[in-house]
N, C-alpha and C positions, 0 to 999 in steps of 0.2 A: 858314384855313378858306376855302372856296370858296362864294360864293353861287350857283353854277351849280346848276340843277335837276337832279336825278337821276331820270330816268324808269325806272318798272318797269311791265312788262306781264306779263300771264299768257299764256303760250304754248299752242299747240293741245293738247299732251299734258297740260297742268294744272299744270306747274312753272312758278314765278314766278322770273324773273331779270333781270338788267340787260339793257337792250335794246342792240343793237349800236350802234356809234358812228354808223353810217350812218343808223340810225333817229332817234337823238338829233339828228344834224345836220338832217334833214328837219323834226323838230318844232321845233327851234330856228329854222331858216331861214324856216319859214312865219311865225313870229311876227315876226321880224326884218324880213322883206320884205313884210308886211301882205298875205299871200296871202289872197284872198277865196274862190277855188275851186281845187280840184284835180281834174284830168281824169286818170281812169284808163283808159289806152290799152291796146288789144288788137286784134288782127286776126281777121276770120272766116276761114272755111276757104279762101276765094278770095284772102285777103291784103289785103282792104280794111280800112282803119283804123277802128275802132269806139271810142266813148268813152263813159264813165258819169263824170258830174261829182258830186263830193261837197264838203261844206264842210269847212274846216280842223279843225273840231271832231270830225268823223267819222274822220279819218286815224289816229288811235291805235288806234280799234277795228278799222279795216281792217287794220292790220298784224296784229292778233291773230286776227280772225275772218274777214277778207275783207269783200267787199261782194256781196250777193246781187242778181241781176237775171234778168229774163226772157230765157232762152236761146233760146226759140222765135222771138223777133223777130230773131235774128242767123242769117245764112245759113249753114246746115249744122251749127249747133251742137246743137240738140235738137228733138225733136218735141214738140209742144204737151203731150202728157201727161207729159212729163219735162223741162218747161221750166226749172226752177230751175238757175242756174249761180251760181258764186261767183268773184269777181275778187280776186286776191291781189296788192297792189301791191308791187313791188320797189323798196325804198328806194334801192338803188344807181343807179336810173335817174331820181331826183328831178331836175327841171330847171324853172327859172321860164322861163315863155314870154315871149319879147320883145315880142309884137305887140300887146298891149293896154295902152293908156295909162290912168292913173287907178287902176283897181283890178288887182291883180296876179293872175295865173293860173299855176299850176304843173301839171306833168304827170308821171306815172310809169307805166311799162309794167307790165303784170300778167300773171300766170299764171292760167289758168282752170280750175277744177275743178268736179266734181260736188259737191252739198252734203255728201256723205260723205267728200269729200277726194280721191276717186279721179280720175285724169286724164280731161279732157273729150274728148281725142282718141282 
């Protein structure tokens, strides 16, 4: 018998299933590496890097639901009256950032959608 935790998440369509190996790796790595912040990276329409920081406790929910943010603050993303956007982190892009000593920070790249799941582009 293994003492490894088995993570289960509810997916967008409501079905519950085992998470991917990549997602499990991210959740385990954050704990093992004492990650304090996870930066969710994406680019605006001009290609400039943008970032939303979340705590490790929020990552599991981010894989399921995404992370909401104000798209009107990002160049070319949304007009003020349709400002809500959702960042969906890609667990395959998880990487611990090497330049912070003491507390560890990681990053993942994100797909950006509207709240209804449609593409933002």
